[in-house]
C-alpha positions as CSV (number, residue, x, y, z in Angstrom):
1,M,-10.4,42.4,-42.5
2,R,-12.7,41.5,-39.7
3,S,-11.2,41.1,-36.3
4,L,-11.2,37.7,-34.6
5,F,-13.3,39.3,-31.9
6,T,-16.1,39.9,-34.5
7,M,-16.4,36.2,-35.3
8,K,-19.9,34.9,-34.9
9,L,-21.3,31.5,-34.4
10,R,-23.1,30.1,-37.4
11,Q,-25.4,27.1,-36.7
12,P,-24.5,24.6,-39.4
13,P,-27.2,22.4,-41.0
14,G,-27.9,19.4,-38.8
15,L,-26.3,20.9,-35.7
16,D,-29.2,22.4,-33.6
17,L,-29.5,23.3,-30.0
18,P,-30.3,19.7,-28.8
19,L,-27.1,18.4,-30.4
20,L,-25.1,21.1,-28.7
21,C,-26.7,20.2,-25.4
22,I,-25.8,16.5,-25.9
23,F,-22.2,17.5,-26.6
24,T,-22.0,19.5,-23.4
25,L,-23.7,16.8,-21.3
26,I,-21.2,14.2,-22.6
27,N,-18.3,16.4,-21.6
28,L,-19.8,16.9,-18.2
29,I,-20.3,13.1,-17.7
30,D,-16.7,12.4,-18.8
31,R,-15.3,15.0,-16.4
32,T,-17.4,13.8,-13.5
33,I,-16.5,10.1,-13.9
34,Q,-12.8,11.0,-14.2
35,N,-13.0,12.9,-10.9
36,R,-14.6,9.9,-9.2
37,Y,-11.9,7.7,-10.7
38,D,-9.2,10.0,-9.3
39,Q,-10.8,9.6,-5.9
40,D,-10.4,5.9,-6.1
41,R,-6.7,6.2,-5.6
42,W,-4.9,6.7,-2.3
43,D,-4.4,10.3,-1.2
44,H,-0.6,9.9,-1.5
45,I,2.0,7.3,-0.7
46,T,4.5,8.7,1.9
47,I,7.3,7.0,3.8
48,R,8.3,8.3,7.2
49,Y,11.6,8.1,9.0
50,G,12.4,11.3,10.7
51,F,11.3,13.2,7.6
52,W,8.6,12.7,5.0
53,Y,9.7,10.8,1.9
54,D,7.2,10.8,-1.0
55,L,7.3,8.0,-3.5
56,P,7.0,9.2,-7.2
57,T,3.4,8.8,-8.3
58,Y,4.4,8.1,-11.9
59,Q,7.1,6.0,-13.5
60,S,8.2,9.1,-15.6
61,T,8.8,11.1,-12.4
62,A,10.8,8.2,-10.9
63,F,13.2,8.3,-13.8
64,K,13.6,12.1,-13.3
65,E,14.3,11.6,-9.6
66,G,17.2,9.2,-10.2
67,Y,15.4,5.9,-9.8
68,E,16.5,2.9,-11.9
69,R,14.1,0.3,-13.3
70,L,15.1,-3.2,-12.3
71,N,13.1,-5.3,-14.7
72,D,11.8,-4.9,-18.3
73,V,9.1,-7.6,-18.1
74,C,6.0,-6.8,-16.0
75,K,5.4,-10.4,-14.7
76,T,8.5,-11.7,-13.0
77,D,9.1,-14.9,-11.0
78,L,9.3,-12.8,-7.8
79,Y,6.7,-10.0,-8.2
80,H,4.5,-8.3,-10.7
81,G,5.0,-4.7,-12.0
82,F,8.1,-2.7,-12.8
83,L,10.3,-2.4,-9.7
84,F,12.4,0.8,-9.2
85,R,15.3,1.5,-6.9
86,R,17.3,4.6,-6.2
87,D,21.0,4.0,-5.4
88,D,21.2,1.5,-2.6
89,N,17.8,2.1,-1.1
90,M,16.1,-1.2,-0.8
91,K,13.8,-0.1,2.1
92,A,11.1,1.5,-0.1
93,M,11.3,0.4,-3.8
94,P,8.2,1.6,-5.8
95,I,6.4,-0.7,-8.2
96,Y,4.6,0.7,-11.3
97,D,1.9,-0.9,-13.4
98,L,1.7,-1.1,-17.2
99,N,0.4,2.5,-17.4
100,G,3.3,3.8,-15.4
101,N,1.2,4.5,-12.3
102,L,2.4,3.8,-8.7
103,A,0.9,0.4,-7.9
104,G,2.9,-1.0,-5.0
105,I,6.0,-1.0,-2.8
106,Q,8.6,-3.6,-2.0
107,S,11.1,-3.7,0.9
108,A,14.1,-6.0,1.2
109,I,16.0,-7.1,4.3
110,P,19.3,-9.0,4.5
111,S,19.6,-12.6,5.6
112,N,22.9,-12.1,7.6
113,M,21.2,-11.1,10.8
114,R,20.9,-12.9,14.1
115,G,18.1,-12.7,16.7
116,Y,16.4,-14.6,19.5
117,N,13.5,-17.0,19.9
118,S,11.1,-17.3,22.7
119,F,13.7,-19.0,24.9
120,N,16.3,-16.3,24.2
121,E,18.3,-18.7,22.1
122,T,20.1,-17.2,19.1
123,I,18.5,-17.9,15.7
124,D,19.0,-16.9,12.1
125,L,16.8,-14.1,10.8
126,P,14.3,-13.8,9.3
127,P,12.7,-16.9,10.9
128,L,10.8,-19.4,8.8
129,E,7.7,-18.8,10.9
130,I,7.0,-15.4,9.2
131,M,7.3,-16.8,5.6
132,P,5.1,-15.7,4.0
133,P,4.7,-12.7,3.7
134,V,8.5,-12.6,3.9
135,L,9.7,-14.3,0.7
136,K,13.1,-15.3,-0.5
137,G,14.5,-12.7,-3.0
138,I,17.9,-12.4,-4.8
139,R,21.5,-12.0,-3.8
140,D,23.3,-8.7,-4.0
141,S,26.8,-8.1,-5.6
142,N,28.4,-9.3,-2.3
143,G,26.5,-12.6,-2.4
144,I,24.2,-11.7,0.5
145,L,20.7,-13.1,0.1
146,Y,17.8,-10.7,0.6
147,Y,14.3,-11.4,1.6
148,T,11.4,-9.2,0.4
149,V,7.9,-8.1,1.5
150,T,5.6,-6.6,-1.1
151,A,2.4,-4.7,-1.0
152,Y,0.2,-3.6,-3.9
153,F,-2.1,-0.6,-3.9
154,K,-4.6,-2.2,-6.4
155,H,-5.7,-5.7,-7.1
156,P,-2.6,-7.7,-8.2
157,R,-4.4,-8.8,-11.4
158,L,-4.6,-5.2,-12.5
159,I,-0.9,-4.6,-12.3
160,C,0.2,-6.2,-15.7
161,S,-3.2,-6.3,-17.5
162,P,-4.1,-3.7,-20.2
163,V,-7.8,-4.3,-19.4
164,T,-9.8,-5.0,-16.3
165,P,-10.0,-8.8,-15.8
166,K,-13.5,-10.3,-15.3
167,G,-14.6,-10.4,-11.7
168,V,-11.9,-7.8,-10.5
169,L,-13.0,-4.4,-9.4
170,P,-10.6,-1.6,-9.9
171,G,-9.9,0.9,-7.1
172,R,-7.5,1.5,-4.3
173,G,-6.8,-1.2,-1.8
174,L,-4.0,-2.9,0.1
175,Y,-2.9,-6.4,-1.0
176,I,0.0,-8.2,0.6
177,Q,1.9,-10.7,-1.6
178,M,1.9,-14.2,0.0
179,G,3.6,-16.3,-2.6
180,Y,5.4,-16.1,-6.0
181,D,2.2,-15.7,-8.0
182,P,0.8,-12.5,-6.7
183,E,-2.4,-12.7,-8.8
184,D,-3.5,-15.6,-6.7
185,D,-1.2,-15.5,-3.6
186,F,-2.3,-12.4,-1.8
187,Y,-3.9,-11.2,1.4
188,H,-6.4,-8.4,1.0
189,I,-6.4,-6.0,3.9
190,P,-9.8,-4.5,4.8
191,R,-10.2,-0.8,4.3
192,D,-12.7,-0.8,7.3
193,A,-11.3,-1.8,10.7
194,T,-14.6,-3.4,11.6
195,Q,-13.9,-6.0,8.9
196,L,-10.6,-7.2,10.3
197,S,-10.1,-10.8,11.4
198,P,-10.1,-11.5,15.1
199,L,-6.4,-12.4,14.6
200,W,-5.7,-8.7,14.4
201,R,-5.2,-7.4,18.0
202,K,-5.9,-3.7,18.6
203,G,-3.0,-1.7,20.1
204,N,-2.5,1.9,21.2
205,C,-3.4,5.0,19.2
206,R,-0.7,7.5,18.3
207,P,-1.3,11.0,16.9
208,Q,-0.4,11.2,13.2
209,M,-0.2,7.4,13.2
210,G,-3.7,6.2,14.1
211,T,-4.8,3.1,15.9
212,L,-2.4,0.2,15.5
213,Y,-3.3,-3.4,14.9
214,F,-0.9,-6.4,15.2
215,M,-1.4,-9.9,14.0
216,N,-2.1,-12.2,17.0
217,M,0.2,-10.2,19.3
218,S,0.1,-11.3,23.0
219,N,2.4,-11.8,25.9
220,Q,2.3,-15.5,25.1
221,L,3.5,-15.2,21.5
222,P,6.9,-16.7,20.6
223,C,9.3,-14.0,19.4
224,E,10.1,-15.9,16.3
225,K,6.5,-15.6,15.2
226,I,6.1,-11.8,15.5
227,Y,4.2,-11.0,12.3
228,P,6.1,-8.4,10.1
229,L,3.0,-6.4,9.1
230,F,1.1,-3.9,11.2
231,L,-1.9,-1.8,10.2
232,L,-3.1,1.7,11.2
233,Y,-6.6,3.1,11.0
234,D,-8.1,6.6,11.5
235,M,-10.8,7.6,14.0
236,E,-13.5,6.5,11.6
237,G,-11.9,3.1,11.2
238,N,-10.6,3.8,7.7
239,L,-7.3,2.3,6.7
240,G,-4.7,5.1,6.8
241,A,-1.3,3.4,6.8
242,F,0.6,0.2,7.3
243,G,4.1,-0.8,8.1
244,W,6.7,-3.5,8.2
245,V,8.6,-4.5,11.4
246,F,11.3,-7.1,11.7
247,Q,13.5,-8.5,14.5
248,G,17.2,-7.7,14.3
249,R,19.3,-4.9,13.1
250,P,20.6,-4.8,9.5
251,N,24.0,-3.5,8.4
252,N,22.5,-1.3,5.8
253,F,20.6,0.8,8.3
254,F,20.8,4.0,6.3
255,S,20.7,4.4,2.5
256,D,22.7,6.9,0.5
257,D,19.6,9.0,0.0
258,G,19.2,9.4,3.8
259,M,16.3,7.0,4.4
260,G,16.7,4.7,7.3
261,W,14.6,2.1,9.2
262,F,13.0,3.0,12.5
263,H,14.7,1.2,15.3
264,L,13.2,0.1,18.6
265,T,14.7,-1.4,21.7
266,P,12.7,-2.2,25.0
267,P,12.9,1.4,26.3
268,T,11.4,2.8,23.1
269,Y,8.7,0.1,22.4
270,P,5.9,2.5,23.3
271,F,6.6,4.4,20.1
272,L,4.8,1.5,18.3
273,Y,3.6,-1.1,20.8
274,D,1.5,-1.3,23.9
275,P,4.1,-2.9,26.3
276,A,1.4,-4.8,28.1
277,M,0.7,-6.9,25.1
278,L,4.3,-7.9,24.3
279,P,5.9,-11.3,25.1
280,A,8.6,-11.5,27.7
281,C,11.2,-12.6,25.1
282,M,11.0,-9.1,23.6
283,F,12.4,-7.6,26.8
284,N,15.7,-9.4,26.3
285,E,18.2,-6.4,26.6
286,N,19.7,-7.4,23.2
287,F,16.3,-7.7,21.5
288,Q,15.5,-5.1,18.9
289,V,13.2,-4.5,16.0
290,F,13.4,-2.3,12.9
291,G,10.9,-1.3,10.2
292,I,9.2,1.4,8.2
293,H,5.8,3.2,8.0
294,V,3.9,3.6,4.7
295,Y,1.2,6.2,4.8
296,L,-1.9,6.0,2.5
297,Q,-3.6,9.1,3.9
298,E,-2.5,12.5,5.0
299,P,-0.9,12.0,8.5
300,N,-2.8,14.9,10.0
301,K,-6.0,12.8,9.4
302,L,-4.8,10.0,11.6
303,L,-5.8,11.3,15.0
304,C,-6.8,9.6,18.2
305,E,-9.4,12.2,19.3
306,P,-10.9,15.4,17.9
307,I,-8.1,17.8,17.0
308,A,-9.0,20.3,19.7
309,H,-8.3,17.8,22.3
310,V,-5.1,16.2,20.9
311,K,-2.1,16.3,23.3
312,Q,1.2,14.8,22.6
313,K,1.8,11.8,24.9
314,P,5.2,10.6,26.1
315,T,6.8,8.1,23.9
316,T,9.0,6.5,26.5
317,Q,8.4,5.0,29.9
318,R,10.0,2.5,32.3
319,L,9.0,-1.0,31.3
320,T,8.7,-4.0,33.6
321,P,9.1,-7.3,31.6
322,P,6.1,-9.6,32.2
323,T,6.7,-13.0,33.6
324,R,6.8,-15.5,30.7
325,Q,4.9,-18.7,31.0
326,P,5.4,-21.6,28.5
327,P,2.8,-21.4,25.6
328,K,-0.2,-23.6,26.3
329,Q,-1.3,-23.7,22.7
330,T,-0.1,-23.1,19.1
331,Y,-0.7,-19.6,17.8
332,I,-1.5,-18.9,14.2
333,T,0.7,-16.0,13.1
334,S,0.7,-16.3,9.3
335,I,-1.9,-16.5,6.6
336,T,-1.3,-19.0,3.9
337,H,-2.8,-19.4,0.5
338,D,-5.6,-22.0,-0.1
339,R,-7.0,-22.1,-3.6
340,K,-9.9,-24.4,-2.5
341,R,-11.0,-22.1,0.3
342,Q,-11.0,-18.7,-1.2
343,N,-13.4,-17.3,1.3
344,S,-11.6,-18.8,4.3
345,E,-9.5,-16.9,6.9
346,N,-6.4,-18.4,5.3
347,Y,-6.9,-16.8,1.9
348,A,-8.5,-13.4,2.0
349,I,-11.5,-12.3,4.1
350,E,-12.5,-9.6,1.7
351,A,-11.8,-10.9,-1.8
352,L,-13.0,-7.7,-3.5
353,D,-13.6,-4.1,-2.4
354,T,-17.2,-3.2,-3.3
355,L,-17.4,0.4,-2.0
356,P,-19.2,2.9,-4.2
357,M,-16.0,4.5,-5.5
358,S,-14.8,1.1,-6.8
359,R,-18.1,0.7,-8.7
360,A,-17.6,4.2,-10.1
361,S,-14.2,3.1,-11.4
362,K,-15.6,0.0,-13.0
363,F,-18.3,2.1,-14.7
364,Y,-15.6,4.6,-15.9
365,N,-13.5,1.8,-17.5
366,E,-16.5,0.4,-19.3
367,F,-17.9,3.7,-20.4
368,S,-14.8,5.8,-21.2
369,I,-14.1,4.2,-24.6
370,S,-17.7,4.9,-25.7
371,V,-17.5,8.5,-24.5
372,T,-14.3,9.0,-26.3
373,L,-15.6,7.7,-29.6
374,V,-18.7,9.9,-29.4
375,L,-16.6,13.0,-28.6
376,V,-14.4,12.3,-31.7
377,L,-17.4,11.9,-33.9
378,L,-19.0,15.1,-32.7
379,R,-15.9,17.1,-33.1
380,A,-15.4,15.8,-36.6
381,L,-19.0,16.7,-37.4
382,F,-18.4,20.2,-36.1
383,L,-15.3,20.6,-38.2
384,Q,-17.0,19.2,-41.3
385,N,-19.9,21.6,-41.2
386,G,-17.7,24.6,-40.3
387,V,-19.1,25.6,-36.9
388,F,-17.1,28.8,-36.8
389,Q,-16.8,31.4,-39.6
390,R,-15.6,34.9,-40.0
């Protein structure tokens, strides 16, 4: 009996060298397009609080790591996608799309907190002035109402759709939910810092954080209007991370899995803020903020200067509260939805991401079905004609 190693290739009728070349070329195209499609996703999604906390990339992994799925229908009245939670951790709840891929993140804060307005008067938190993106959620088993903030890592119309909707380019991005219909009520964050609205004020740069941007932050901003979203960009101006920041201190500061909010008081503001741009009301001795960082890039890419010149800067300093003057004008601190002005500042400055990688993903979606069919036919033809014989 002939050994398998003595098998020789017989060229069957109708399968000549050109056909074999076509078969090889199609496989190469398919692999190349898939690689570009993979590049269209964020490097990884990481949460930081003292330690690095990676969100599961796939729904199947989330189940294995002890997460529980909270909804069985993709489109709910509060968000889109399948929301997961592990134990009591409501600080970083991953959202997965129809295909089981990580597509967003939601954080929830309790309503039983108290804080201060611009005149150091006690107020209920969260204040109405930051709604949206803060939205009313549901009550827990103790009857406490929770408010949520939700971010999607792809266009919201792709979360629950089995196909790419017309006029929507696939690809990575950052979309902030601004209402209860996320397919229309969203704010698209630019991936390029040069495309940011003038409402975003540039702050300091921190190694492994990047350059920070805050919505309309100034020393004249009323404290009840401190926007809950901040952005971080790398040295080239590419979006690298974002975060949530809220006034107050919740009772559930730490979760059972060890994750906690970051917590800042006036002496530790330089961890996040440039103190010179803060309003005087933030220097009330009882004023405090808490939040979380969500990284979209590797942290070691978020530098402030070339790596050979990076030096750790002090994170604390003695602060002198600025003298507060009554506001002389009304400050816009939230972005609302406007269906009639989709290109306006109030809707989304960049409606779609048109970078080359996003176009590659669109091409991949349209071409992958055709490539698959051709591959199946060619393989069937090979088998029918007996490509290999002993």
